[in-house]
C-alpha positions in Angstrom: 148.5 105.2 91.6 145.6 104.7 89.2 142.7 105.0 91.6 139.2 104.1 90.3 135.9 102.7 91.5 133.8 100.6 89.2 130.1 100.1 89.8 128.4 96.7 90.0 126.5 95.2 87.1 124.5 92.0 86.5 126.3 88.8 85.5 126.0 88.0 81.8 125.3 84.3 81.8 121.8 84.2 83.2 118.7 84.3 81.0 116.0 86.7 82.3 112.4 87.0 80.9 111.4 90.5 79.9 108.0 91.8 81.1 106.7 88.4 82.2 103.9 89.9 84.3 102.3 92.0 81.4 102.6 89.0 79.1 100.8 86.8 81.6 97.9 89.3 81.6 98.1 89.5 77.8 97.6 85.7 77.7 94.2 86.1 79.4 93.2 88.9 77.0 94.2 86.8 73.9 92.4 83.7 75.3 89.2 85.7 75.5 89.4 86.7 71.8 87.3 84.6 69.3 90.3 83.3 67.3 89.6 80.5 64.8 90.7 77.8 64.2 91.5 76.5 67.7 95.1 75.7 66.7 95.8 79.4 66.0 94.1 80.3 69.4 96.4 77.8 71.2 99.5 79.1 69.4 98.7 82.7 70.4 98.3 81.7 74.1 101.5 79.7 74.1 103.3 82.6 72.4 102.6 84.7 75.5 104.6 82.2 77.5 107.6 82.1 75.1 107.9 85.7 74.1 109.3 87.0 77.4 112.1 84.4 77.2 112.8 85.1 73.5 113.0 88.8 74.3 115.4 88.0 77.1 117.8 86.5 74.5 118.0 89.8 72.7 118.5 91.8 75.9 122.0 93.4 75.9 124.2 93.3 78.9 123.9 96.5 80.9 126.8 98.9 81.2 128.4 100.2 84.4 129.6 103.4 86.0 133.2 104.3 86.7 134.7 106.9 89.0 138.4 107.6 88.2 140.8 110.5 87.6 138.9 111.2 84.3 135.7 111.9 86.2 132.4 110.1 86.5 131.7 108.0 83.4 128.9 105.7 82.3 130.3 102.8 80.2 128.6 100.5 77.7 129.0 96.7 77.9 131.9 96.9 75.4 133.7 99.7 77.4 132.9 102.7 75.3 132.0 105.9 77.2 128.3 106.8 76.8 128.1 109.6 79.4 130.9 111.5 81.1 131.3 114.2 83.8 134.9 115.3 83.5 136.8 116.0 86.7 137.8 119.5 85.5 134.2 120.5 85.1 132.9 119.1 88.4 133.0 121.5 91.4 131.3 119.4 94.1 129.4 116.1 94.7 126.5 116.0 97.1 124.7 112.9 98.2 121.4 113.0 100.1 121.5 110.3 102.8 117.8 109.4 102.9 117.4 108.4 99.2 121.1 108.2 98.1 120.7 110.5 95.1 124.0 111.9 93.7 123.9 115.6 92.7 126.7 117.1 90.6 127.4 120.8 91.1 129.2 122.7 88.3 129.7 126.2 87.2 126.3 126.5 85.5 124.1 124.8 88.0 123.4 121.2 89.3 122.8 117.9 87.6 121.1 114.8 89.1 123.1 111.8 88.2 120.8 109.3 89.9 120.7 107.1 93.0 124.1 105.6 93.9 122.5 102.1 94.4 121.2 102.0 90.8 124.6 103.2 89.5 126.3 100.3 91.3 128.1 102.3 94.0 127.8 102.2 97.8 128.0 105.4 99.8 131.1 104.6 101.8 133.4 103.5 98.9 132.1 106.3 96.7 132.7 108.9 99.4 136.3 107.7 100.1 137.2 107.4 96.4 135.9 110.8 95.5 137.7 112.5 98.4 141.0 110.7 97.4 140.5 112.0 93.8 140.3 115.5 95.2 136.6 116.0 94.6 134.7 118.0 97.3 132.1 115.6 98.5 129.4 116.1 101.1 126.6 113.8 102.4 123.5 115.8 103.4 120.9 114.6 105.9 117.5 114.4 104.1 116.4 113.7 100.5 116.6 115.3 97.1 113.8 117.8 98.0 116.4 119.9 99.9 117.8 121.1 96.6 114.4 121.7 95.0 113.0 125.2 94.5 110.2 124.6 97.1 112.7 123.5 99.7 115.1 126.4 99.4 114.8 129.4 101.7 113.4 132.7 100.4 115.7 135.4 99.2 115.1 137.5 102.2 115.7 134.6 104.6 119.0 133.7 106.1 120.7 130.6 104.7 119.9 127.4 106.6 122.5 125.0 107.8 122.4 121.5 106.3 122.7 118.5 108.6 125.8 116.3 108.1 125.5 113.6 110.7 125.6 110.9 108.0 128.8 112.5 106.6 130.3 112.4 110.1 129.6 108.7 110.4 131.3 108.2 107.1 134.3 110.1 108.2 134.5 108.0 111.4 134.5 104.9 109.2 137.2 106.4 107.0 139.3 107.2 110.0 138.9 103.6 111.3 140.0 102.3 107.9 143.0 104.5 107.9 143.9 103.4 111.4 143.9 99.7 110.6 145.2 99.9 107.0 148.7 99.0 108.0 148.2 97.3 111.3 149.4 93.7 111.5 146.8 90.9 111.4 146.5 88.7 114.5 144.3 85.6 114.1 143.0 84.0 117.3 141.6 81.0 115.3 143.2 79.2 112.4 140.4 76.8 111.6 138.0 77.3 108.6 134.7 79.0 109.3 131.6 78.2 107.3 128.5 80.4 107.1 125.5 79.7 104.9 121.9 80.8 104.4 119.0 78.4 105.0 117.2 77.2 101.8 114.2 75.4 103.3 111.5 74.5 100.8 113.3 76.0 97.8 113.1 72.9 95.6 109.6 72.0 96.6 108.3 75.5 95.8 110.1 75.5 92.4 108.7 72.0 91.6 105.2 73.0 92.6 105.3 76.1 90.4 106.6 74.1 87.4 103.9 71.5 87.9 101.1 74.1 88.0 102.5 75.7 84.8 102.5 72.3 83.1 99.0 71.6 84.3 97.8 74.9 83.0 99.4 74.3 79.6 97.8 70.8 79.5 94.3 72.2 80.2 94.7 75.0 77.6 95.8 72.4 75.0 92.8 70.1 76.0 90.3 73.0 75.6 91.8 73.8 72.1 91.7 70.1 71.0 88.1 69.8 72.1 87.2 72.8 70.0 86.1 74.9 73.0 86.4 78.3 71.4 83.0 79.5 72.8 82.9 82.1 75.5 82.9 79.6 78.4 85.9 77.7 76.9 87.8 80.8 76.1 87.2 82.1 79.6 88.4 78.9 81.2 91.4 78.8 79.0 92.3 82.4 79.8 92.1 81.7 83.5 94.3 78.6 83.2 96.8 80.6 81.1 96.9 83.4 83.7 97.4 80.8 86.6 100.2 79.2 84.7 102.0 82.4 84.0 101.7 83.6 87.6 102.9 80.2 88.9 106.0 80.3 86.7 106.8 83.9 87.9 106.3 82.9 91.5 108.4 79.8 91.2 111.3 81.7 89.5 111.2 84.5 92.0 111.2 82.0 94.9 114.1 80.1 93.4 116.2 83.2 92.9 115.3 84.8 96.2 116.2 81.7 98.2 119.3 80.9 96.3 122.0 79.5 98.7 124.8 81.8 99.8 127.9 80.3 101.5 131.0 81.9 103.1 134.2 80.0 103.7 136.5 82.1 105.9 140.1 81.2 106.3 143.0 83.3 107.5 144.6 83.0 104.1 141.6 83.3 101.9 137.9 84.2 101.6 135.6 82.1 99.4 132.1 83.2 98.7 129.6 81.5 96.5 126.1 82.7 95.5 124.1 80.2 93.4 122.7 82.9 91.0 125.0 85.9 91.2 128.6 84.5 91.1 131.7 83.3 93.0 134.5 85.3 94.7 137.9 84.3 96.0 140.0 87.0 97.8 143.4 86.5 99.1 143.6 87.3 102.9 146.9 89.1 102.7 145.5 91.7 100.3 142.7 92.6 102.6 143.3 95.6 104.9 139.8 95.8 106.4 136.3 94.5 105.9 133.4 96.9 106.3 130.2 95.1 107.3 127.0 97.2 106.9 124.6 98.7 104.4 125.8 98.8 100.8 125.0 97.8 97.3 124.6 94.3 95.9 123.2 92.6 92.8 119.5 91.8 93.2 119.1 88.1 92.4 115.6 88.6 90.8 116.1 91.7 88.7 119.9 91.3 88.1 120.4 95.0 88.8 122.3 96.7 91.6 120.1 97.5 94.6 120.6 98.7 98.2 121.1 96.0 100.8 121.3 96.1 104.5 124.2 93.6 104.9 127.1 93.9 102.4 130.8 93.2 103.1 133.1 95.7 101.3 136.8 94.6 101.3 139.4 97.4 101.2 143.0 97.0 100.3 146.0 98.5 102.1 145.8 101.6 99.8 142.0 101.9 100.6 141.1 100.6 97.1 138.0 98.5 96.9 138.9 94.8 96.4 135.4 93.4 96.3 131.8 93.9 97.4 130.4 90.7 98.7 126.8 89.8 99.3 125.8 88.8 102.8 122.0 89.0 102.6 120.4 86.4 104.9 123.5 85.9 107.1 123.7 86.8 110.7 125.8 90.0 110.9 126.9 89.1 114.5 128.2 85.7 113.4 129.8 87.1 110.3 131.7 90.0 111.9 133.0 87.8 114.7 134.1 85.0 112.3 136.1 87.5 110.3 137.6 89.2 113.3 138.7 85.9 114.9 140.5 84.9 111.8 142.6 88.0 111.6 140.5 90.4 109.4 140.1 93.9 110.6 136.3 94.6 110.8 134.7 98.1 110.7 131.0 98.6 111.2 128.9 101.8 111.2 127.7 101.0 114.8 131.1 100.9 116.5 130.9 104.5 117.5 127.4 104.2 119.2 127.8 104.8 122.9 126.9 101.9 125.2 124.6 102.6 128.2 127.6 102.2 130.5 129.3 105.0 128.8 126.7 107.7 129.6 128.2 110.5 131.7 131.5 112.2 131.0 132.7 109.4 128.7 129.6 109.6 126.6 129.7 113.4 126.0 130.8 114.9 122.7 134.6 115.3 122.4 134.2 119.1 122.1 133.0 119.2 125.7 136.4 118.1 127.1 138.5 120.2 124.7 136.9 123.5 125.7 138.1 124.6 129.2 135.5 126.2 131.2 132.8 125.3 128.7 129.1 125.3 129.6 125.7 124.8 127.9 123.9 127.9 126.8 120.4 128.4 125.4 119.4 131.2 123.0 117.0 131.9 120.1 119.1 129.8 117.7 119.1 126.6 119.7 121.4 124.9 122.1 125.1 125.7 122.2 128.4 124.9 124.0 130.2 128.1 124.9 133.8 128.6 126.2 134.9 130.6 129.2 134.6 133.9 127.2 131.0 133.2 126.2 131.7 132.4 122.6 129.6 129.6 121.2 131.9 126.9 119.8 129.4 124.2 118.9 125.7 124.7 118.2 122.6 122.5 117.7 120.1 124.5 115.6 116.6 124.6 116.9 115.1 123.0 113.8 117.2 119.9 114.5 116.1 119.5 118.1 113.2 117.1 118.4 112.8 117.3 122.2 114.6 117.7 125.5 113.8 115.9 128.7 114.9 116.7 132.3 115.0 113.8 134.8 116.6 112.6 137.9 119.1 109.7 137.9 120.5 108.5 141.3 119.7 111.9 142.8 121.4 113.9 140.1 119.6 116.0 137.4 120.2 114.8 133.9 119.4 116.1 130.4 118.4 113.9 127.5 118.2 115.4 124.0 116.6 113.9 120.9 117.0 115.0 117.3 114.1 115.6 114.8 113.9 111.9 114.0 113.5 110.9 117.6 117.0 109.4 118.1 118.8 110.2 121.3 122.1 112.0 120.7 123.0 113.3 124.2 122.5 112.1 127.7 124.5 113.8 130.4 124.2 115.1 134.0 123.7 118.8 134.3 126.7 119.1 136.6 128.9 118.2 133.6 127.0 120.7 131.4 127.5 123.4 134.1 123.9 124.7 134.1 121.2 124.4 136.7 118.0 122.6 136.1 115.9 125.8 136.7 118.0 127.9 134.4 117.9 125.4 131.6 114.1 124.8 131.9 113.3 128.5 132.1 115.6 129.5 129.2 114.3 126.7 127.0 110.7 127.6 127.6 111.4 131.3 127.1 112.7 130.7 123.6 110.0 128.1 123.0 112.2 125.0 122.7 110.5 121.6 123.2 111.5 120.7 126.8 109.8 118.4 129.3 110.4 118.4 133.1 107.8 115.9 134.3 109.0 116.0 137.9 108.8 119.8 138.1 105.4 119.9 136.5 104.1 117.2 138.9 105.4 119.2 141.8 103.7 122.4 140.5 100.4 120.6 140.0 100.6 119.1 143.5 101.3 122.5 145.1 98.4 124.1 143.2 95.9 121.4 144.2 97.2 121.6 147.8 96.7 125.3 148.0 93.2 125.1 146.4 92.2 122.4 149.0 93.2 124.6 151.9 91.0 127.4 150.5 87.9 125.3 150.5 85.6 125.9 153.5 83.4 122.9 153.2 84.8 119.5 154.1 85.8 117.9 150.9 84.3 114.6 149.9 86.5 111.6 149.7 87.7 111.2 146.2 89.2 108.1 144.7 92.8 108.4 143.7 93.3 109.5 140.1 94.5 106.9 137.8 96.7 107.4 134.8 94.8 108.1 131.6 94.2 104.8 129.8 95.4 104.5 126.3 92.9 105.0 123.5 92.5 102.6 120.6 90.9 104.0 117.5 89.5 101.7 114.8 88.0 102.4 111.4 84.3 103.5 111.6 81.6 100.8 111.5 80.3 102.2 108.2 83.7 101.7 106.5 83.9 98.1 107.9 80.4 97.3 106.7 81.3 98.7 103.2 84.4 96.5 103.1 82.3 93.4 103.9 79.8 94.3 101.2 82.4 95.0 98.5 84.1 91.7 99.2 80.9 89.7 99.2 79.8 91.4 96.0 83.0 90.5 94.2 82.7 86.9 95.3 79.1 86.9 94.1 80.2 88.2 90.7 82.7 85.4 90.4 79.9 83.0 91.4 77.7 84.3 88.5 80.6 83.9 86.0 81.2 80.4 87.3 77.6 79.5 86.9 77.6 80.7 83.3 80.6 78.5 82.6 79.3 75.4 84.4 75.7 75.6 83.5 76.0 72.7 81.0 77.5 70.4 83.6 75.1 71.3 86.4 71.7 71.2 84.6 71.4 74.9 83.7 72.3 78.3 84.9 69.8 78.6 87.7 70.7 75.3 89.4 74.4 76.2 89.1 73.7 79.6 90.6 71.8 78.1 93.5 74.9 76.3 94.5 77.5 79.0 93.6 75.7 82.0 95.2 75.7 80.7 98.8 79.3 79.4 98.5 80.5 82.8 97.1 78.7 84.7 99.9 80.3 82.4 102.6 83.7 82.7 101.1 83.5 86.5 100.8 82.3 87.0 104.3 84.9 84.6 105.7 87.7 86.3 103.8 86.6 89.7 105.0 86.4 88.4 108.6 89.9 87.0 108.4 91.3 90.4 107.4 89.0 92.2 109.9 90.1 90.2 112.9 93.7 91.4 112.6 93.4 94.8 111.0 95.5 97.7 112.3 94.4 100.2 114.9 95.8 103.5 116.2 96.9 103.5 119.8 97.2 106.9 121.4 98.7 107.4 124.9 100.8 110.0 126.7 104.0 108.3 125.5 103.2 108.6 121.8 101.2 107.2 119.0 101.5 103.7 117.4 99.8 101.4 115.0 98.9 97.9 116.5 96.9 95.0 115.1 94.0 93.6 117.0 96.1 90.6 117.9 98.7 92.9 119.6 101.5 93.2 117.0 103.0 96.7 116.7 103.5 97.8 113.1 105.1 101.1 113.9 105.5 103.5 116.8 106.4 107.2 117.2 107.4 108.4 120.6 106.2 111.6 122.1 109.7 113.2 121.9 109.8 112.5 118.1 106.2 113.6 117.5 105.5 117.1 116.1 101.9 116.7 115.2 99.0 114.4 114.0 96.5 115.6 111.5 95.3 115.9 107.9 97.7 116.9 105.1 95.9 117.5 101.8 99.1 117.1 99.8 99.7 113.5 101.1 98.0 110.3 100.2 96.9 108.9 102.6 95.9 112.2 104.1 96.3 111.3 107.8 99.9 111.7 108.6 102.3 112.0 111.6 104.8 114.8 111.5 108.1 115.3 113.2 108.8 118.6 115.1 110.7 119.8 112.0 107.6 119.3 109.8 108.8 116.0 108.1 106.2 113.3 107.5 107.2 110.3 109.7 104.2 108.0 109.1 101.2 107.8 106.8 98.2 106.1 108.3 96.8 103.8 105.6 93.4 103.1 107.3 90.9 105.9 108.0 90.0 106.1 111.7 87.3 108.4 113.1 89.0 111.8 112.9 86.8 113.4 115.6 87.7 110.7 118.1 91.3 110.8 117.1 91.5 114.5 117.8 89.8 114.2 121.2 92.3 111.4 122.1 95.3 113.5 121.1 94.0 116.5 123.1 93.2 114.3 126.1 96.7 112.7 126.1 98.6 116.0 125.4 99.7 115.1 121.8 99.7 118.0 119.3 97.0 118.0 116.7 97.7 119.5 113.3 101.0 120.4 111.6 103.9 121.4 113.9 104.4 125.1 114.5 108.0 126.1 114.5 107.4 128.9 117.0 105.8 126.8 119.7 107.1 123.8 121.6 105.2 120.7 122.3 103.3 120.7 125.6 104.2 118.2 128.3 102.0 115.2 129.1 98.9 116.3 131.2 99.4 113.8 134.1 102.2 111.5 135.1 
């Protein structure tokens, strides 16, 4: 069978302007030039509108990539091979899961081909096709920096294991595709299903943009006919030209972004229509399975392949890719159930996620039930699952462990484990793991793994305070019961806020001065015009700064973690304590204030500068680590519970 995978490319029939934004700014610059006569000045400004579309006529249709038995090839629009990586010269493919960059390993080193999304491939279909062609393919957790010189271990260090959880998820999807490839289809509904995206306000926005552009063109033409080539006329004409260009770009972008997408789902056929990308019709009998999840689709604005969170990839009965259909804007819940009810086998990346009701023995990894007499062990290398003879069969390296938590559920001791990204990957009773709570806690703290046993720490604190109370000879004074530490909210310093107000008001005053220069002839001179414009500019500047200031983000620090919330209560992002490795200053990052994971990866960059002294005190008060994470020391438990 001639197996090949062809990347996506933009449709050929649509005209796209080239560099419309730079030409809009160029129109402002040209309008300010003292060009005479006025007709030539008008022609130069209008040319900035037309040139992007004229250049779009000359733009060639982009090529595409192809993965086949010949290897990985980049084809031109006419089908000629521009770049080729022959299969006989390729030893291995590696794709980093975080950024989707494809790295090709060969005898003489490694070559970066580029992101899969920009090449027109999605990760699942590329992984399956490459494996069926006999190419060793791996998906590595992380980004391209894993293969850089700075990210490699030293020569005297032991090789590090690379995480492959993303690859395991792809293998699970591949296994699900193989399982349903030849199963008979059973449709519970025979009616036609219709799904479509909402297009509210699309025509009104487009019409408004076109009207503003026509008004701008009319005003520029009027200024030229009146002979207004002085500085005030040129300035006004340049501003109108810039407003017209921006209005045209915004209207076009809005029209393309909100283009209607409709799905017609029948047991015998699928019909999909996107107003700006294309139409598809796929026969139902040829579809073995439909994978609904992240993938690659054509961006309606740029016309290039881009990553999308909701794409439907149709596979045939030989696991060949039939079509990659856009589903952006559709409800994934409605789409998956509509396909399933009409006889299509649906595969999603989230099918293997354990439900809360499956925690316990059914939620444990499969290796636990396949190793007779197995038990959980703790050593310097991390957490492992050992058989009856003591040999470790499965191991979780310590650099991948983000945190461990011991707790009591219905009278039984449980263990919850989190990875370095804060995701929970294990929750099981200790009786199933065949290890006592004391042994696990002491062994983990002995090898400095991040473990939290809040109930034990609370018991030790209570016993300590009780023993100290009995040693006191004087009658203790009545103390109020201690309350939990309140959360701390950190804002930007007052000096920074005042500087922001001042800068905004100064810019508005500058615009007021320029407006007074332009309108001085109509308002009786420069000073009368400035007397009106200066207060108005000051009020507008202060009002705009206040509107932003009333809902600016703040840092919230508590014993459960750190988060960024607005003054109106909306949470922008949050990092739990189990996923937190440290908070502090990183000179290599911009912004410098960052939040690290226990493995040293930057999770969040704080865009606003809070008071660093107060932030450090708040972190120390709530038990959050300050500074970059130390691989040799675990995170301390919360101070009080």
